[in-house]
BALOMAR-910388 format. One line per 10 residues: number of its first residue (from 1); for each residue z, y negated, x negated of N, C-alpha, C, O, CB. Coordinates in nm, 4 decimals, padded with zeros to 6 digits. Glycine has a CB too. Example, Ala and Ser with C-alpha at 12.3 -4.5 7.8 and 13.67 -1.06 7.14 Angstrom:
REM residues 2
1) 00.7800 00.5690 -01.3190 00.7800 00.4500 -01.2300 00.7800 00.3300 -01.3200 00.8465 00.3319 -01.4236 00.9046 00.4473 -01.1308  00.7080 00.2250 -01.2850 00.7140 00.1060 -01.3670 00.7870 -00.0030 -01.2900 00.8039 -00.1138 -01.3409 00.5725 00.0598 -01.4084;
***
This chain:
REM residues 70
1) -00.5232 -02.8083 -01.6057 -00.4311 -02.7497 -01.5535 -00.3049 -02.7564 -01.5980 -00.2927 -02.7187 -01.7145 -00.4601 -02.6504 -01.5464  -00.1862 -02.7993 -01.5329 -00.0587 -02.7999 -01.5847 00.0189 -02.6991 -01.6055 00.0059 -02.6089 -01.5228 00.0022 -02.8628 -01.5277  00.1117 -02.6791 -01.7048 00.1895 -02.5255 -01.7052 00.2572 -02.4949 -01.6006 00.2710 -02.3737 -01.5841 00.2906 -02.5023 -01.8087  00.3122 -02.5734 -01.5115 00.3766 -02.5489 -01.3876 00.2904 -02.4834 -01.3034 00.3493 -02.3990 -01.2358 00.4246 -02.6642 -01.3259  00.1699 -02.4914 -01.2821 00.0637 -02.4514 -01.1937 00.0395 -02.2882 -01.2502 00.0465 -02.1808 -01.1904 -00.0808 -02.5642 -01.2084  00.0106 -02.3199 -01.3819 -00.0369 -02.1849 -01.4523 00.0721 -02.0792 -01.4285 00.0454 -01.9600 -01.4129 -00.0607 -02.2034 -01.6201  00.2072 -02.1341 -01.4265 00.3147 -02.0296 -01.4313 00.3304 -01.9679 -01.2689 00.3690 -01.8539 -01.2431 00.4679 -02.1056 -01.4927  00.2976 -02.0545 -01.1848 00.3385 -02.0343 -01.0415 00.2232 -01.9090 -01.0383 00.2584 -01.7941 -01.0113 00.3197 -02.1877 -00.9184  00.0802 -01.9438 -01.0690 -00.0298 -01.8517 -01.0413 00.0183 -01.7122 -01.0679 00.0233 -01.6208 -00.9856 -00.1551 -01.8842 -01.1265  00.0589 -01.7076 -01.2151 00.0904 -01.5588 -01.2643 00.2007 -01.5183 -01.1789 00.1999 -01.4040 -01.1334 00.1342 -01.5435 -01.4265;
11) 00.2985 -01.6009 -01.1509 00.4236 -01.5073 -01.0898 00.3506 -01.4818 -00.9325 00.3853 -01.3810 -00.8711 00.6108 -01.6084 -01.0818  00.2825 -01.5451 -00.8907 00.2271 -01.5110 -00.7427 00.1594 -01.3649 -00.7712 00.1812 -01.2623 -00.7067 00.1007 -01.6382 -00.6770  00.0824 -01.3784 -00.8697 -00.0083 -01.2363 -00.8751 00.0779 -01.1233 -00.9294 00.0443 -01.0077 -00.9039 -00.1480 -01.2480 -00.9800  00.1779 -01.1456 -00.9964 00.2728 -01.0252 -01.0339 00.3358 -00.9699 -00.8858 00.3164 -00.8581 -00.8382 00.4087 -01.0825 -01.1489  00.4188 -01.0823 -00.8249 00.4708 -01.0437 -00.7148 00.3882 -00.9729 -00.6134 00.4365 -00.8807 -00.5477 00.5223 -01.1439 -00.6670  00.2462 -01.0187 -00.5961 00.1827 -00.9512 -00.4925 00.1550 -00.8293 -00.5283 00.1713 -00.7428 -00.4423 00.0738 -01.0088 -00.4485  00.1122 -00.7934 -00.6462 00.1252 -00.6455 -00.6800 00.2329 -00.5704 -00.6800 00.2109 -00.4517 -00.6561 00.0890 -00.6234 -00.7865  00.3362 -00.5986 -00.6978 00.4787 -00.5482 -00.7055 00.4812 -00.5086 -00.5270 00.5084 -00.3965 -00.4840 00.6124 -00.6893 -00.7741  00.4524 -00.6080 -00.4559 00.4641 -00.5867 -00.3098 00.3972 -00.4753 -00.2370 00.4428 -00.3980 -00.1527 00.4211 -00.6968 -00.2502  00.2471 -00.4878 -00.3028 00.1652 -00.4035 -00.2491 00.2021 -00.2398 -00.3009 00.1687 -00.1402 -00.2367 00.0221 -00.4572 -00.2868;
21) 00.2724 -00.2378 -00.4213 00.2775 -00.0873 -00.4598 00.3721 -00.0638 -00.3847 00.3685 00.0462 -00.3295 00.3005 -00.0381 -00.6045  00.4863 -00.1521 -00.3551 00.6085 -00.0864 -00.2775 00.5570 -00.0539 -00.1337 00.5989 00.0464 -00.0759 00.7460 -00.1923 -00.2683  00.4838 -00.1219 -00.0868 00.4409 -00.0925 00.0647 00.3688 00.0641 00.0550 00.3959 00.1630 00.1231 00.3155 -00.2266 00.1292  00.2672 00.0496 -00.0548 00.1970 00.2004 -00.0803 00.2833 00.3065 -00.0793 00.2549 00.4128 -00.0242 00.1270 00.2163 -00.2146  00.4013 00.2830 -00.1442 00.4876 00.3973 -00.1522 00.5816 00.4260 -00.0423 00.6325 00.5350 -00.0163 00.5603 00.3871 -00.2644  00.5963 00.3251 00.0126 00.6675 00.3460 00.1463 00.5883 00.4040 00.2621 00.6461 00.4800 00.3398 00.7197 00.2167 00.1934  00.4689 00.3758 00.2782 00.3769 00.4511 00.3551 00.3716 00.6032 00.3026 00.3925 00.6972 00.3794 00.2362 00.3812 00.3480  00.3474 00.6173 00.1904 00.3486 00.7478 00.1296 00.4761 00.8321 00.1876 00.4753 00.9385 00.2496 00.3543 00.7307 -00.0325  00.5748 00.7582 00.1512 00.7151 00.8355 00.1961 00.7351 00.8740 00.3351 00.8051 00.9673 00.3744 00.8364 00.7501 00.1689  00.6530 00.7767 00.4199 00.6626 00.7714 00.5559 00.5778 00.8913 00.6082 00.6125 00.9570 00.7063 00.6172 00.6335 00.6090;
31) 00.4824 00.9117 00.5481 00.3775 01.0184 00.6014 00.4190 01.1556 00.5493 00.3734 01.2561 00.6037 00.2205 00.9859 00.5503  00.5199 01.1663 00.4263 00.5587 01.2810 00.4193 00.7014 01.3170 00.4906 00.7493 01.4298 00.4791 00.5527 01.3046 00.2895  00.7567 01.2281 00.5544 00.8893 01.2289 00.6126 01.0007 01.2641 00.5283 01.1058 01.3178 00.5634 00.8921 01.3131 00.7179  00.9599 01.2219 00.3948 01.0754 01.2122 00.3067 01.0834 01.3405 00.2098 01.1628 01.3512 00.1163 01.2080 01.1984 00.3959  01.0024 01.4207 00.2422 00.9966 01.5493 00.1484 00.9152 01.5390 00.0364 00.8173 01.4662 00.0201 00.9477 01.6685 00.2170  00.9749 01.6337 -00.0525 00.8816 01.6440 -00.1746 00.7424 01.7777 -00.1448 00.7638 01.8717 -00.0682 01.0007 01.6927 -00.3244  00.6333 01.7646 -00.2049 00.5268 01.8400 -00.1692 00.5591 01.9953 -00.1971 00.4893 02.0806 -00.1423 00.4043 01.7883 -00.2443  00.6678 02.0329 -00.2848 00.7124 02.1425 -00.3026 00.7647 02.2293 -00.1876 00.7394 02.3490 -00.1741 00.7919 02.1226 -00.3857  00.8560 02.1396 -00.0898 00.9227 02.1765 00.0339 00.8366 02.1895 00.1355 00.8648 02.2580 00.2339 01.0196 02.0889 00.0728  00.7121 02.1194 00.1216 00.6314 02.1176 00.2767 00.5552 02.2337 00.2886 00.5176 02.3023 00.1935 00.5217 01.9906 00.3031;
41) 00.5335 02.2543 00.4034 00.4316 02.3753 00.4574 00.2841 02.3086 00.4454 00.2606 02.1897 00.4240 00.4660 02.4265 00.6382  00.1992 02.4033 00.4624 00.0420 02.3783 00.4215 00.0238 02.2737 00.5526 -00.0295 02.1639 00.5369 -00.0814 02.5452 00.4205  00.0679 02.3138 00.6682 00.0430 02.1801 00.7926 00.1173 02.0886 00.7665 00.0704 01.9812 00.8040 00.0752 02.2036 00.9485  00.2302 02.0798 00.7103 00.2836 01.9294 00.6847 00.1977 01.8908 00.5872 00.1474 01.7864 00.6286 00.4401 01.9080 00.6356  00.1424 01.9231 00.4557 00.0831 01.8866 00.3691 -00.0616 01.8074 00.4621 -00.1018 01.6911 00.4577 00.0680 02.0138 00.2663  -00.0986 01.8944 00.5201 -00.2383 01.8384 00.6079 -00.2133 01.7051 00.6583 -00.2748 01.6024 00.6297 -00.2794 01.9325 00.7472  -00.1128 01.7200 00.7390 -00.0797 01.5960 00.8157 -00.0313 01.4935 00.7684 -00.0480 01.3871 00.8280 -00.0071 01.6117 00.9000  00.0511 01.5002 00.6324 00.0663 01.4013 00.5587 -00.0592 01.3191 00.4888 -00.0777 01.1976 00.4812 00.1477 01.4497 00.4752  -00.1263 01.4128 00.4480 -00.2726 01.3545 00.3850 -00.3653 01.2776 00.5014 -00.4297 01.1739 00.4851 -00.3734 01.4962 00.3204  -00.3539 01.3570 00.6226 -00.4433 01.2603 00.7156 -00.3453 01.1299 00.7543 -00.3945 01.0302 00.8072 -00.4982 01.3491 00.8707;
51) -00.2298 01.1375 00.7293 -00.1703 01.0082 00.7792 -00.1831 00.9010 00.6450 -00.1894 00.7808 00.6709 00.0027 01.0355 00.8333  -00.1870 00.9467 00.4979 -00.2420 00.8606 00.3820 -00.3666 00.8166 00.4369 -00.3901 00.6959 00.4415 -00.2632 00.9372 00.2380  -00.4663 00.9181 00.4880 -00.5982 00.8607 00.4910 -00.6082 00.7479 00.5861 -00.6881 00.6573 00.5626 -00.6974 00.9620 00.5246  -00.5252 00.7458 00.7036 -00.5411 00.6609 00.8187 -00.4843 00.5083 00.7692 -00.5171 00.3971 00.8106 -00.4541 00.7286 00.9531  -00.3889 00.5457 00.6670 -00.2901 00.4160 00.6288 -00.4084 00.3547 00.5250 -00.4152 00.2318 00.5278 -00.1052 00.4614 00.5385  -00.4982 00.4194 00.4382 -00.5837 00.3749 00.3514 -00.7017 00.2958 00.4517 -00.7563 00.1913 00.4163 -00.6344 00.5020 00.2565  -00.7272 00.3572 00.5678 -00.8036 00.2868 00.6590 -00.7685 00.1776 00.7174 -00.8475 00.0857 00.7388 -00.8318 00.3504 00.7422  -00.6402 00.1763 00.7508 -00.5812 00.0550 00.8131 -00.6090 -00.0848 00.7089 -00.6638 -00.1911 00.7383 -00.4083 00.0873 00.8372  -00.5582 -00.0470 00.5972 -00.5397 -00.1631 00.4801 -00.6849 -00.2022 00.4511 -00.7040 -00.3205 00.4229 -00.4579 -00.1056 00.3267  -00.7984 -00.1125 00.4545 -00.9353 -00.1681 00.4233 -00.9664 -00.2412 00.5566 -01.0164 -00.3527 00.5423 -01.0527 -00.0483 00.3817;
61) -00.9467 -00.2002 00.6786 -00.9574 -00.2850 00.7742 -00.9112 -00.4066 00.7705 -00.9811 -00.5011 00.8071 -00.9189 -00.2419 00.8609  -00.7720 -00.4240 00.7204 -00.6965 -00.5525 00.7224 -00.7705 -00.6300 00.6163 -00.7971 -00.7492 00.6323 -00.5333 -00.5377 00.6915  -00.7968 -00.5769 00.5308 -00.8653 -00.6836 00.4300 -01.0139 -00.7281 00.4784 -01.0604 -00.8407 00.4612 -00.8802 -00.6136 00.2718  -01.0662 -00.6426 00.5287 -01.2177 -00.6843 00.6128 -01.1854 -00.8092 00.6956 -01.2529 -00.9113 00.6829 -01.2800 -00.5515 00.7340  -01.0825 -00.8010 00.7800 -01.0665 -00.8915 00.8782 -01.0104 -01.0155 00.8149 -01.0347 -01.1227 00.8703 -00.9835 -00.8379 00.9863  -00.9391 -01.0138 00.7069 -00.8851 -01.1234 00.6045 -01.0133 -01.2195 00.5693 -01.0272 -01.3418 00.5737 -00.8200 -01.0461 00.4533  -01.1053 -01.1070 00.5306 -01.2067 -01.1730 00.4478 -01.3163 -01.2432 00.5618 -01.3930 -01.3334 00.5281 -01.2828 -01.0524 00.3383  -01.3122 -01.1958 00.6807 -01.4006 -01.2670 00.7892 -01.3477 -01.3928 00.8392 -01.4151 -01.4778 00.8974 -01.4206 -01.1802 00.9107  -01.1894 -01.4024 00.8066 -01.1106 -01.5076 00.8579 -01.1323 -01.6580 00.7891 -01.0964 -01.7662 00.8355 -00.9670 -01.4610 00.8418  -01.2017 -01.6311 00.6648 -01.1972 -01.7243 00.5661 -01.2974 -01.8308 00.6020 -01.3133 -01.9280 00.5282 -01.2211 -01.6630 00.4333;
***
């Protein structure tokens, strides 16, 4: 394996992790509607948790469909 392919592989892996982390943080912010946990009512916290759970299931479903498509 030449050095150029190795460098490209490492860069792709790092960028993939950064993008995935950014998307996860964006989903978390959207489910909380931009509020910190301290300012949320118990009902809002429950709704935010449900939103995070739904997003997690959606990511899992997307992963399964990608695997089936191979």
